[in-house]
Legacy VTK file of the C-alpha trace (Angstrom):
# vtk DataFile Version 3.0
C-alpha trace
ASCII
DATASET POLYDATA
POINTS 122 float
150.958 54.533 -23.839
151.577 53.878 -19.632
154.918 54.408 -20.418
153.975 57.876 -21.914
151.414 58.501 -18.353
154.736 56.974 -16.496
156.775 59.441 -17.373
155.009 62.467 -18.314
152.111 62.497 -15.125
155.034 59.844 -12.663
155.047 63.086 -10.034
150.803 62.749 -9.486
150.792 58.605 -9.442
153.921 59.188 -6.803
151.299 61.591 -4.803
148.388 59.787 -5.137
149.747 56.896 -4.069
151.692 58.410 -0.902
147.675 60.009 -0.424
146.593 56.711 -0.716
149.402 54.914 1.432
148.378 57.799 4.786
145.158 56.914 4.356
145.807 53.745 4.799
148.573 53.936 7.434
145.580 56.600 9.205
142.574 53.873 9.056
145.315 51.603 10.694
146.445 53.818 13.340
142.286 53.905 13.817
141.478 50.898 14.261
144.231 50.013 16.538
143.338 52.886 18.652
140.050 52.418 19.022
140.919 47.920 19.070
143.033 49.049 22.246
139.785 51.193 23.695
137.807 48.202 23.518
140.126 46.376 25.192
140.534 49.034 28.158
136.157 49.587 27.987
136.206 45.368 28.213
138.886 45.337 31.208
136.696 48.034 32.704
133.397 45.821 32.629
135.454 42.812 33.722
136.239 45.027 36.895
132.873 46.697 37.336
131.379 43.016 37.045
133.282 42.073 39.594
132.616 44.557 41.861
128.924 44.539 41.338
129.488 40.229 42.457
131.089 41.507 46.293
128.601 44.130 46.322
125.749 41.821 45.855
128.335 39.405 47.853
127.977 42.328 50.684
124.396 42.928 50.363
122.799 39.337 50.330
125.458 38.944 53.875
123.491 42.408 55.329
120.108 41.133 54.619
121.059 37.790 56.509
122.477 39.478 59.006
119.306 41.413 59.296
117.003 38.861 59.036
118.840 37.377 61.909
118.645 39.581 63.770
114.412 40.206 63.073
114.425 36.437 64.260
115.903 37.532 67.690
113.734 40.455 68.153
110.606 38.567 67.334
111.965 35.975 69.802
112.674 38.444 71.840
109.151 39.757 71.756
107.901 36.473 71.902
109.250 36.136 75.033
108.740 39.761 76.732
104.825 38.607 76.135
105.578 35.196 77.515
106.772 37.228 80.712
103.794 39.656 80.557
101.064 37.040 80.472
102.736 35.302 83.238
103.405 39.281 85.230
99.589 39.276 84.407
98.943 35.900 85.780
100.823 36.928 89.431
99.082 40.581 89.084
96.054 39.058 89.450
96.836 36.135 92.216
97.602 39.065 94.013
95.086 41.263 93.441
92.838 38.136 94.974
94.588 37.585 97.565
94.477 41.515 98.656
90.657 40.936 98.014
90.604 38.045 100.159
93.168 40.194 102.986
90.990 42.450 102.677
87.297 41.120 102.923
88.877 38.928 106.288
90.047 41.850 108.134
87.442 43.402 107.292
84.801 40.669 108.318
87.359 40.354 111.719
86.728 44.291 112.385
83.023 43.832 111.945
82.833 40.982 114.558
85.140 43.371 117.054
83.476 46.597 116.049
80.111 44.835 116.369
78.590 45.164 119.630
78.342 42.216 121.748
74.717 40.623 121.705
72.800 42.192 125.329
70.998 39.200 126.806
67.355 39.987 126.802
65.957 38.443 129.530
62.368 39.301 130.606
LINES 1 123
122 0 1 2 3 4 5 6 7 8 9 10 11 12 13 14 15 16 17 18 19 20 21 22 23 24 25 26 27 28 29 30 31 32 33 34 35 36 37 38 39 40 41 42 43 44 45 46 47 48 49 50 51 52 53 54 55 56 57 58 59 60 61 62 63 64 65 66 67 68 69 70 71 72 73 74 75 76 77 78 79 80 81 82 83 84 85 86 87 88 89 90 91 92 93 94 95 96 97 98 99 100 101 102 103 104 105 106 107 108 109 110 111 112 113 114 115 116 117 118 119 120 121
């Protein structure tokens, strides 16, 4: 029976085996291509992770520089406040000295401009 099938349907069996072979080869090619695509995607992800690490490091460096600038700014503001307080104190001293000078000069002018008492005699 097998020999009759082989002899009578030899062409069909060969065509079927050829189709199975082509299907297996096509699937192998598909697997190979998908494996290569997966490798490429994996390498791209590694590269992206590397670039992301570099970007994070650059961001941290920039943030640290910004913090240093902010600290310098704060220290300069503190110094400016101290200078402002010193200027206010100095200004108050100058104003007090000016008041004293004006009082002194006004008292002297009043004394100078005031008429001399006339001796009263009977």
